MARFINU-734139 format. One record per residue (C-alpha): residue in three letters; x, y, z. Coordinates in Angstrom, 2 decimals, padded with zeros to 5 digits. Example, Ala and Ser with C-alpha at 12.3 -4.5 7.8 and 13.67 -1.06 7.14 Angstrom:
// residues 2
type,X,Y,Z
Ala,012.30,-004.50,007.80 $
Ser,013.67,-001.06,007.14 $
// end
This chain:
// residues 392
type,X,Y,Z
Met,006.16,-008.65,-025.07 $
Arg,008.65,-010.34,-022.78 $
Ile,008.58,-008.34,-019.54 $
Leu,011.08,-008.81,-016.72 $
Val,009.92,-007.32,-013.40 $
Leu,012.29,-006.68,-010.52 $
Thr,010.88,-006.06,-007.05 $
Pro,012.61,-006.23,-003.64 $
Thr,009.60,-007.92,-001.98 $
Phe,006.88,-010.16,-003.31 $
Leu,004.49,-012.87,-002.18 $
Pro,004.03,-014.40,000.30 $
Ala,004.74,-010.96,001.83 $
Ile,001.43,-009.10,001.89 $
Gly,001.43,-005.34,001.51 $
Gly,000.40,-002.68,-000.96 $
Ala,003.51,-002.88,-003.14 $
Glu,003.43,-006.68,-003.36 $
Leu,-000.23,-006.70,-004.37 $
Val,000.42,-004.04,-007.00 $
Val,002.93,-006.30,-008.78 $
Leu,000.59,-009.29,-008.47 $
Gln,-002.55,-007.54,-009.70 $
Ile,-000.89,-005.78,-012.63 $
Tyr,001.15,-008.66,-013.93 $
Arg,-001.38,-011.44,-013.51 $
Arg,-003.50,-009.43,-015.94 $
Leu,-000.66,-008.68,-018.36 $
Ala,000.38,-012.34,-018.21 $
Glu,-002.76,-013.17,-020.19 $
His,-001.16,-011.56,-023.25 $
His,002.55,-011.31,-022.48 $
Ser,005.41,-013.43,-021.14 $
Ile,006.27,-012.33,-017.60 $
Ile,009.05,-013.14,-015.14 $
Val,009.06,-011.55,-011.68 $
Leu,012.50,-011.47,-010.08 $
Thr,012.65,-011.01,-006.32 $
Pro,014.93,-011.91,-003.38 $
Tyr,014.12,-014.60,-000.83 $
Leu,012.17,-013.01,002.02 $
Ser,013.71,-012.32,005.42 $
Glu,012.50,-014.19,008.49 $
Asn,011.04,-010.94,009.83 $
Leu,008.80,-010.47,006.77 $
Leu,007.78,-014.12,006.77 $
Asn,006.77,-013.92,010.43 $
Asn,005.04,-010.53,010.45 $
Ala,003.67,-009.83,006.98 $
Ser,003.14,-013.01,004.99 $
Ser,000.37,-015.30,003.82 $
Asn,000.11,-017.95,001.12 $
Glu,-003.50,-017.18,000.22 $
Tyr,-002.65,-015.08,-002.85 $
Asn,-000.22,-017.60,-004.35 $
Gln,-002.97,-019.28,-006.36 $
Leu,-003.43,-016.06,-008.36 $
Ile,000.11,-016.14,-009.73 $
Asn,000.09,-017.05,-013.43 $
Phe,003.65,-016.03,-014.28 $
Asp,007.16,-017.24,-013.42 $
Val,008.74,-016.06,-010.18 $
Arg,012.52,-016.29,-009.86 $
Gln,014.29,-015.68,-006.55 $
Tyr,017.82,-014.77,-005.56 $
Tyr,019.72,-014.46,-002.30 $
Glu,020.43,-010.96,-001.04 $
Arg,024.14,-011.27,-000.24 $
Tyr,025.85,-008.17,-001.60 $
Ser,024.63,-004.67,-000.84 $
Phe,025.86,-001.14,-000.28 $
Met,024.03,-001.43,003.05 $
Lys,027.09,-003.26,004.37 $
Ile,029.13,-000.08,003.97 $
Arg,029.29,001.81,007.26 $
Gly,028.06,005.38,007.64 $
His,024.51,005.34,006.24 $
Lys,023.03,007.30,009.14 $
Ile,025.87,009.78,009.29 $
Thr,025.77,010.52,005.55 $
Gln,021.94,010.82,005.47 $
Gly,021.64,008.48,002.50 $
Leu,024.61,009.80,000.53 $
Ile,025.64,006.14,000.48 $
Pro,022.56,004.54,-001.10 $
Pro,021.39,001.07,000.03 $
Phe,021.63,-000.34,-003.50 $
Ser,021.62,-004.12,-003.89 $
Leu,024.47,-005.61,-005.91 $
Ser,022.81,-009.02,-005.66 $
Ala,019.89,-007.55,-007.60 $
Val,022.30,-006.40,-010.33 $
Ile,023.83,-009.89,-010.60 $
Ala,020.44,-011.63,-010.63 $
Leu,018.98,-009.19,-013.18 $
Arg,021.97,-009.58,-015.48 $
His,021.55,-013.36,-015.41 $
Glu,017.81,-013.20,-016.17 $
Ile,018.28,-010.69,-018.99 $
Lys,020.77,-013.02,-020.68 $
Ala,018.47,-016.03,-020.25 $
Phe,015.07,-014.42,-020.88 $
Gln,015.97,-011.71,-023.42 $
Pro,013.20,-009.34,-022.27 $
Asp,011.82,-006.56,-024.42 $
Val,011.49,-004.31,-021.39 $
Val,012.37,-004.30,-017.69 $
Asn,010.13,-002.84,-014.97 $
Val,011.85,-002.09,-011.65 $
His,009.75,-001.40,-008.57 $
Tyr,011.40,000.69,-005.83 $
Val,014.63,002.59,-006.29 $
Met,015.88,001.48,-002.89 $
Pro,017.40,-001.09,-003.06 $
Thr,016.81,-002.20,-006.67 $
Gly,017.14,001.03,-008.63 $
Phe,020.82,000.59,-009.46 $
Ala,019.95,-002.74,-011.10 $
Gly,017.51,-000.84,-013.32 $
Phe,020.24,001.67,-014.20 $
Tyr,022.54,-001.26,-015.07 $
Ala,019.87,-002.89,-017.26 $
Gln,019.32,000.36,-019.18 $
Lys,022.90,001.59,-019.54 $
Val,024.98,-001.59,-019.63 $
Met,022.62,-004.32,-020.84 $
Lys,020.84,-001.89,-023.21 $
Val,017.36,-003.11,-022.28 $
Pro,014.72,-000.34,-022.05 $
Thr,013.82,000.02,-018.40 $
Val,010.83,001.56,-016.63 $
Ile,011.26,002.64,-013.01 $
Thr,008.10,002.48,-010.88 $
Tyr,008.07,004.68,-007.78 $
Asn,005.65,002.80,-005.60 $
Gly,006.88,002.38,-002.06 $
Arg,008.04,003.64,001.29 $
Asp,011.52,004.38,-000.05 $
Val,010.14,007.45,-001.86 $
Pro,011.51,010.57,-000.08 $
Gly,009.27,011.65,002.74 $
Pro,008.90,011.42,006.53 $
Gly,011.69,009.30,007.98 $
Thr,013.66,008.76,004.77 $
Pro,017.28,009.96,004.44 $
Phe,017.79,013.41,002.93 $
Phe,019.93,012.41,-000.05 $
Trp,017.67,009.64,-001.27 $
Lys,015.67,012.06,-003.42 $
Tyr,018.79,012.79,-005.47 $
Trp,019.38,009.10,-006.06 $
His,015.74,008.73,-007.09 $
Arg,016.14,011.53,-009.61 $
Phe,019.43,010.14,-010.93 $
Ile,018.00,006.67,-011.50 $
Gly,014.81,008.00,-013.09 $
Arg,016.63,010.29,-015.49 $
Asn,018.85,007.46,-016.67 $
Cys,016.08,005.00,-017.50 $
Ala,013.69,004.95,-020.45 $
Ala,010.57,005.96,-018.49 $
Val,009.23,006.39,-014.97 $
Thr,005.81,005.86,-013.39 $
Phe,004.60,007.44,-010.16 $
Val,001.86,005.98,-008.00 $
Ser,000.50,009.43,-007.14 $
Lys,001.03,013.12,-007.79 $
Tyr,002.44,013.41,-004.27 $
Cys,004.98,010.75,-005.18 $
Arg,006.07,012.70,-008.26 $
Asp,006.14,016.06,-006.48 $
Ile,008.29,014.82,-003.61 $
Ile,010.88,013.42,-006.03 $
Cys,010.85,015.87,-008.92 $
Gly,009.22,019.02,-007.56 $
Ser,005.66,020.31,-007.87 $
Thr,006.24,022.06,-011.20 $
Thr,007.31,019.00,-013.19 $
Leu,005.19,017.01,-015.61 $
Ala,007.75,014.21,-015.89 $
Gly,006.78,010.57,-016.22 $
His,003.39,008.91,-015.90 $
Ile,001.10,009.04,-012.86 $
Ile,-000.58,005.63,-012.61 $
Tyr,-002.57,005.09,-009.43 $
Asn,-002.96,001.76,-007.68 $
Gly,-006.20,-000.17,-007.92 $
Val,-008.63,-002.49,-006.18 $
Glu,-010.65,-005.52,-007.17 $
Asn,-014.43,-005.45,-007.47 $
Ser,-016.31,-005.45,-004.19 $
Val,-017.86,-008.76,-003.17 $
Lys,-021.46,-009.18,-002.04 $
Val,-022.10,-011.11,001.17 $
Ser,-025.27,-012.50,002.72 $
Asp,-027.02,-011.27,005.84 $
Asn,-026.18,-014.64,007.39 $
Gln,-022.44,-014.06,006.82 $
Lys,-022.67,-010.63,008.40 $
Gln,-024.56,-011.95,011.41 $
Lys,-022.06,-014.79,011.87 $
Leu,-019.19,-012.32,011.99 $
Arg,-021.00,-010.03,014.43 $
Thr,-021.64,-013.05,016.64 $
Lys,-017.99,-014.13,016.38 $
Leu,-016.87,-010.64,017.44 $
Lys,-019.51,-010.60,020.22 $
Leu,-021.11,-007.43,018.93 $
Glu,-024.47,-006.32,020.26 $
Asp,-027.24,-005.73,017.72 $
Asp,-027.16,-001.96,018.24 $
Glu,-023.37,-001.58,018.25 $
Gln,-021.75,000.47,015.50 $
Val,-018.48,-000.76,014.03 $
Ile,-015.56,001.46,013.13 $
Phe,-013.07,-000.63,011.19 $
Ala,-009.33,-000.19,010.64 $
Leu,-007.06,-002.36,008.52 $
Gln,-003.32,-002.00,008.06 $
Arg,000.01,-003.56,008.93 $
Leu,000.57,-003.07,012.66 $
Asp,003.72,-001.05,012.23 $
Tyr,004.65,002.05,014.24 $
Leu,004.60,004.25,011.13 $
Lys,000.89,003.47,010.71 $
Arg,000.24,005.04,014.14 $
Val,-002.73,002.88,015.02 $
Asp,-002.28,004.18,018.56 $
Ile,-003.98,007.42,017.45 $
Leu,-007.14,005.42,016.67 $
Ile,-007.05,003.85,020.12 $
Arg,-006.43,007.20,021.82 $
Ser,-009.49,008.60,020.07 $
Met,-011.75,005.95,021.63 $
Pro,-012.40,007.55,025.07 $
Lys,-014.00,010.59,023.43 $
Ile,-015.90,008.43,020.92 $
Ile,-017.40,006.07,023.49 $
Lys,-018.22,008.97,025.80 $
His,-020.65,010.29,023.18 $
Arg,-021.39,007.01,021.34 $
Pro,-021.03,004.23,023.95 $
Asn,-022.42,001.64,021.51 $
Thr,-019.31,001.89,019.29 $
Arg,-016.63,-000.78,018.86 $
Leu,-013.27,-000.38,017.12 $
Val,-012.25,-003.46,015.10 $
Ile,-008.57,-003.51,014.11 $
Gly,-007.38,-005.92,011.42 $
Gly,-003.76,-006.71,010.60 $
Lys,-000.65,-008.10,012.20 $
Gly,002.80,-006.74,012.85 $
Pro,005.45,-005.86,015.43 $
Asp,003.38,-003.10,017.07 $
Leu,000.59,-005.41,018.25 $
Glu,001.57,-005.86,021.89 $
Arg,002.23,-002.15,022.40 $
Leu,-001.21,-001.34,021.01 $
Lys,-002.92,-003.91,023.24 $
Gln,-001.16,-002.49,026.29 $
Leu,-002.22,001.03,025.32 $
Ala,-005.87,-000.02,025.05 $
His,-005.69,-001.42,028.61 $
Gln,-003.84,001.61,029.96 $
Ile,-006.45,004.11,028.80 $
Gly,-009.38,001.89,029.73 $
Val,-010.82,001.05,026.32 $
Ala,-009.68,-002.57,025.96 $
Lys,-013.28,-003.83,025.99 $
Lys,-014.14,-001.49,023.13 $
Val,-011.21,-002.48,020.90 $
Ile,-011.06,-005.83,019.10 $
Phe,-007.82,-007.03,017.51 $
Val,-008.73,-009.65,014.92 $
Gly,-005.28,-010.31,013.42 $
Tyr,-004.67,-011.01,009.77 $
Ile,-007.91,-011.04,007.76 $
Ser,-007.97,-013.33,004.74 $
Arg,-009.05,-012.01,001.36 $
His,-012.17,-014.22,001.59 $
Glu,-013.20,-012.87,005.01 $
Leu,-012.38,-009.23,004.32 $
Pro,-015.56,-008.36,002.38 $
Val,-017.67,-009.32,005.40 $
Tyr,-015.68,-006.97,007.64 $
Phe,-016.21,-004.10,005.21 $
His,-019.93,-004.86,005.02 $
Ile,-020.48,-004.77,008.80 $
Ala,-018.46,-001.56,009.20 $
Asp,-020.20,001.78,009.60 $
Leu,-016.97,003.73,009.01 $
Phe,-013.42,003.00,007.88 $
Leu,-010.54,004.55,009.84 $
Phe,-006.94,004.96,008.75 $
His,-004.10,006.88,010.35 $
Ser,-000.71,006.60,008.71 $
Thr,002.23,008.97,008.71 $
Tyr,003.36,008.15,005.19 $
Glu,001.54,006.77,002.16 $
Thr,002.48,007.08,-001.49 $
Phe,-001.06,005.87,-002.26 $
Gly,-002.97,003.81,000.31 $
Ile,-004.70,000.88,-001.39 $
Val,-006.80,000.02,001.67 $
Leu,-008.49,003.44,001.45 $
Ala,-009.64,002.77,-002.10 $
Glu,-010.70,-000.72,-001.06 $
Ala,-012.92,000.66,001.72 $
Met,-014.40,003.15,-000.74 $
Ser,-015.18,000.31,-003.14 $
Tyr,-017.49,-001.03,-000.40 $
Cys,-019.25,002.35,-000.13 $
Lys,-017.61,003.19,003.18 $
Ala,-016.97,006.76,004.22 $
Val,-013.42,007.25,005.48 $
Val,-011.89,009.14,008.37 $
Ser,-008.16,009.62,007.84 $
Val,-005.38,012.20,007.98 $
Ala,-004.32,014.99,005.62 $
Asn,-000.79,013.94,004.77 $
Thr,001.26,012.55,001.87 $
Ala,-000.91,011.00,-000.87 $
Ile,-003.99,010.25,001.24 $
Ser,-005.81,013.38,000.06 $
Glu,-005.50,012.17,-003.56 $
Val,-007.46,009.05,-002.70 $
Val,-009.92,010.50,-000.17 $
Asp,-011.60,013.79,-001.09 $
Asn,-012.04,015.69,002.16 $
Gly,-015.70,016.52,002.71 $
Lys,-016.84,014.39,-000.25 $
Thr,-015.71,010.78,000.26 $
Gly,-014.55,011.17,003.85 $
Leu,-013.05,013.51,006.43 $
Leu,-009.34,014.27,006.78 $
Val,-007.89,015.71,009.99 $
Pro,-004.40,016.83,011.06 $
Thr,-001.89,014.04,011.66 $
Phe,-001.45,012.85,015.30 $
Asp,-004.48,014.83,016.57 $
His,-006.58,012.13,018.23 $
Glu,-009.09,014.69,019.53 $
Lys,-009.95,015.94,016.04 $
Phe,-009.85,012.39,014.74 $
Ala,-012.45,011.40,017.33 $
Gly,-014.51,014.46,016.43 $
Ala,-014.57,013.49,012.75 $
Val,-015.61,009.93,013.62 $
Leu,-018.45,011.21,015.82 $
Glu,-019.56,013.68,013.16 $
Leu,-020.14,010.85,010.68 $
Leu,-021.48,008.30,013.17 $
Asn,-024.13,010.86,014.11 $
Asp,-025.17,011.49,010.49 $
Arg,-026.12,008.31,008.65 $
Ile,-027.36,010.13,005.53 $
Arg,-024.12,012.06,005.08 $
Arg,-022.10,008.91,005.80 $
Glu,-023.92,006.97,003.12 $
Glu,-023.65,009.81,000.61 $
Met,-019.89,009.91,001.13 $
Gly,-019.74,006.16,000.70 $
Asn,-021.57,006.37,-002.63 $
Gln,-019.27,009.13,-003.88 $
Gly,-016.27,007.05,-002.87 $
Phe,-017.65,004.07,-004.79 $
Asn,-018.06,006.19,-007.90 $
Lys,-014.50,007.52,-007.62 $
Val,-013.08,004.01,-007.34 $
Asn,-014.95,002.91,-010.46 $
Arg,-013.55,005.89,-012.38 $
Phe,-009.92,005.80,-011.29 $
Phe,-008.91,002.82,-009.16 $
Lys,-009.82,-000.42,-010.96 $
Trp,-007.02,-002.93,-011.60 $
Lys,-008.07,-003.52,-015.19 $
Thr,-007.65,000.19,-015.92 $
Ile,-004.34,000.32,-014.06 $
Ala,-002.94,-002.74,-015.87 $
Asn,-003.90,-001.26,-019.24 $
Arg,-002.02,001.94,-018.45 $
Tyr,001.09,000.02,-017.44 $
Glu,000.84,-002.02,-020.63 $
Lys,000.78,001.12,-022.78 $
Val,003.86,002.56,-021.08 $
Leu,005.77,-000.71,-021.35 $
Glu,004.82,-001.18,-025.02 $
Ser,005.86,002.37,-025.83 $
Val,009.24,001.89,-024.19 $
Ala,009.79,-001.56,-025.71 $
Ser,009.08,-000.22,-029.19 $
Gly,011.61,002.56,-028.72 $
// end
């Protein structure tokens, strides 16, 4: 097959959606001809969420275009609550050009906002079967404009097929009674073994005492991730488990606010900000962690949760959006109400105080990842959908 993929962000931006495109299509590129079409990244993304370390994995063509023309330039988006969609006209122009040059058998568009209208154009005007993948923060939910869900439905109904990254994702767009489209979860790579020497070197680098327990968090440092809840939970945690250190990985615009918060509530010495963690260093961080923590207000999947589970780590997180589809409350981790740092701290203490239960949860999480969240499995499911659509 010749597959043309359109995505509004791609490497070197590093996030869940970008890694989904990379991991799926570097596998499909072994048997198919792939072009990924994406706009040039903004300075903000390049400064706060980018790294070149994954570029060596790319085994397909990447074509870029300038984002010049968009419905976003029309005034009144906030007033109309998304009635004016932020569709990109530059994406339509770029996609039209690539379709003429590449002659794809099928188009796969990731995100409806801002690239969904380009998918509609490919399907209806260019007559190329198009699959819409709902896989990002534009999916209707907390903080998204009211009318976006109607645009999501309109685009999906006018394309050949749709895929959803979770049941939550499908329910929020189409309603809980629908069986429309294909639910295809995200995946993770195989966990990597590390030596005791590597683990000790990292503990020394972080200045951890031999008896200190590590609670690890990894995410983009963005306000919507609400990492401040993790920090606010620390006074109660260290009151009962003073030999506990919170290690926070990731970079983003919320960093300075979080550092100031840690100083204000007197836990700065118990919180370590390590910045961006490379894919080669990350396995060591997971191995030295006793627990993985994650507090986000909105996830259509949450790859980092599955990644922690692949390293046999029990998870403490929150019961919102799609998180409960990844983490089984009481089995692979504990889920607490969103924004409740007291209950979050209580769940952390409950598992820090019970090593046997913590390890049992970690093992169950590992088994779940192997059943549902492996990239090879995910890529095969995408391939079947794309082949079915391409063959009519």
